[in-house]
N, C-alpha and C positions, 0 to 999 in steps of 0.2 A: 154396281157399276165398277166399284173398286176391284172387286174379283175379276171381272170381264177384262179391266184394263190389265191386271197382272197376267191373265191368260193369253191376251194379245201381244204384250210385251215378250212373253216367252216366245211365242210363234214367230215374232219378228226378228228375235235374237237368233233363232235356229233355222228359220225357213230358207236362208240363202246357203246353208251349209248341209254337208251330208248328215244324214241322222247318225246319232250315236246310240251305243247300248250301254246302259246303266246297271250295274249289279248292286242290288239291294240286299242287305241281310238285317232282319228285323226280329223283335220278339214276337213269339207266337199270338200273345194277346193283341197284336196290332194288325193281324192278317186281313180281317174284313175292313178296317179302316183304310190302311195303306194300300190295299188291292183297289179300292175305289179311288184313292188319291192318284195312284199310279196310273189307272185308266184315264183320268182326267188330264193329267200331265202329258201322257202319250198322246191324246186327242188333240191337245192344243200345240204341241211341240213337234210331233212327227218322231221323236225320240223313242227308244224302247227301254222298259224297265224289266229286268229279270229279277225275280225276287227268291229269296230262302227264308223261311221262317223257322224259328225255333227258340230254345232255352237261351237267353242273352248270354249267360255265362259261357256256355259251349260254343256259341257263336263267336264270342270274343276270343276264345282259344284258338278257334279255326283260323281266324284274321291273324293272330298273333303269329301263328305257325306259317302263314304265307297265302292263306286263301285270298282270292281277290274279290273285294267287297268294297265298291265305290262309295257307298253311303251305308252307315251302320246306325240303326235306330233301336236303342236298347231300353229295357223296363227300368233301368236304374241309371244314375249318372256315373257310377264307379267303372263300369266296365269300359264305356267309351273314353273315359278319363285315362285308364290305365294304357289304352292304345295310344292316346295322345301322348302319354308320358315316355312311350317307346319311340317317339317321334314317326309314328305311322299315320297319325291322324292329325287334322286340323282342331281348332276349338269346339269344345262341347257345348251345345245349346239345349237348354231344356226346352222341349216343344209340346209335351203333354203331361197331364197329371192323371193319376186314378188313385183308388183307395182299395183296401181289402175288405171284403164282406164274407159273410158264411153262408155257404150254399148248404141247404139242409133237406134231407130226404122227406118225401111226402109223409104226413101224418104225425111227425115228431113235434111235440109242443115245446116251442122254445122261442124266446124273444130276446131283444138286446139285454134285458135285465137279467135273464137266467142263462145267458149264452155261456159265461165262463163256468158256472155249475154244471152245465150240460157237457161242456168239453171234459171237465175233470172226472166225470161220471165214468167208472170203470166199464160199464156196459156200452158206452158209447165209442164207436170207431171214428176216429178224427183223422182226416186226410189233409197232407200239404203237398206243395211241390218240392223239388230238391234243393236245399240251400246250396250256395256256391254256384251250382250249375245254372240255377233259374232264380232271379230275384224274387219271384213270388214266394219261394221257400224261405229265402232270407226275410222277407217281410212279416211272413207267418211266424217265424222264430222270435222277431221283435215283438210280436203280440204275446208271445210267451214269457218275454222279459217284463213286459208290463204287468203280465198276470202276477208276477212274483211280488210285485210291489202291493198289490191288492190282497194277495192271499200267500204267505210265505210257503214255500215248497211247491207252489204251482208250476214254476218253470220246469223244475226237474220232471214233474209227473207228465206234464204236457210234451216235453221233449222226448220221453221215454215211450209214450204211447202212440205219438203221431207216426202215421204211415206214410212214407215220401212215394206218393203214387205216380207222380209224373215229373217231367223236366229233366230227369237224369238220362245219361247216356244209353241205359239199357231199359228204360221205363217202357212198360207196356203200351202200346199204340191202340187207340180205339179204332172201331170199324170205320171205314170211309164214310164220310159226311156226319159223323158222331162227334159231340163235344166230349172231350176227355172227361171232364168234371161231371157232366150229367150220366156219362156211361159208367164211371166208378160208383156213383150213388145208386144207379139202376141196378148194378151187379152186386150190390151190398158190400163193397169194400170200404165204405165210409158212410156214417151216418151225417156228419159234419164236414165239409170241406172248406177250408180257408183258401180263398183264391180272389183275384181281382173282382171288383163289382162288375166290370164290363163282361168277364168271363161268366159270371154267375147270370148275368141277364141272357147271355146267348144260350146257356144251359137251360134256362127257365123256359125259353121259348121252345126249346127241343121237347122239354117235359114240364108242362105248366104246373104240375102237382109239386115240383120242388120249390122250396121256400128260399127267399134271400133274407137274410137278417143282417141289419146293420150293426156294427161293432159298436159298443157303448164308448162315449168319449174316453174313458180311462183306459180303453184297449185300442182305440182307433189309430190306424197306421196309414199314412198316405205314401203314394209312389211317385217319384219324379222320373220321367222318361227323358233320356239324353240322346242327341243327334250329332253325328259328326261325319265329315267328309274326309277320305283318305287323301293323303298328299300325292299329287301327280295324276288324280283321278280326270276323266274327261270333263270339260267344262260343263256339259249336261248335267253332271252330278251335283255341282253347286247349284244349277237353277232348279234342279229337282227338290233339293234340301230347301232352297228359298220357297219353292212352291208350298212344301210342307208347312213352313212357318207364315205363309201368307194367309190373309183372311178366309180364302176359300178352302185352303188346306185345313186350317184350324176349325171352320165350319164343319167339314167332313169328320174330323175327329170327334167333334162335339155331337155330330149326329150318332156316332156310334158309342157314346157314353163317356167319353173322356172329357176332362176340363182342360181348359186352354192352358198352355205352358207359361205364359207370362202372367 
């Protein structure tokens, strides 16, 4: 009932005014969840949400250089905060949480206890996203720093062998409709890929033989997702941000594997 009330309130707030178009820039890992959220918001409000998904760091750079993005949903808190500090954005709110998992090629024997040993194995190809351009890469390198505490020398070994296969400005794109992570494993470019658990779930649906291995507690890394609205954006942009933070918006995110932001 509360979710319905929020939708009705959005409709009442916008029903007597001309429809507005909102530009959403969002992390690629949010594509399924925020596409559904945008469709729900559009149906209730009559406003239009135009979307661009990609690596959060690259999107942040575009916005900083003048790209029009009314709402920015990042896979970390730092990128939207940097825009806020440039006086381009309003306050940054954590709206979702994620975690890193290991996506593993079919047939490779690995579990949480043996994951670090497998990643350090010279015969194993290790994939990550691109640090700085994509928070997923930054989180993977945080795993490497944690590995150093467990096994001295591990950080340098992992950083040297990790292939930054996605998230960069010139990273290879998968065929249409394919998960980039499932595709890289299927093509043999990685045996183990450190990525968000939500991405790993999507990849596994595409290729059920691919395994999802949870990081052990001493390597585990969480991801906080930050949301901000640009200064001077249409009023509908804040309403859409409020919808993402509402109970219905949070339910959509949880449906796609994210944990609540609060």
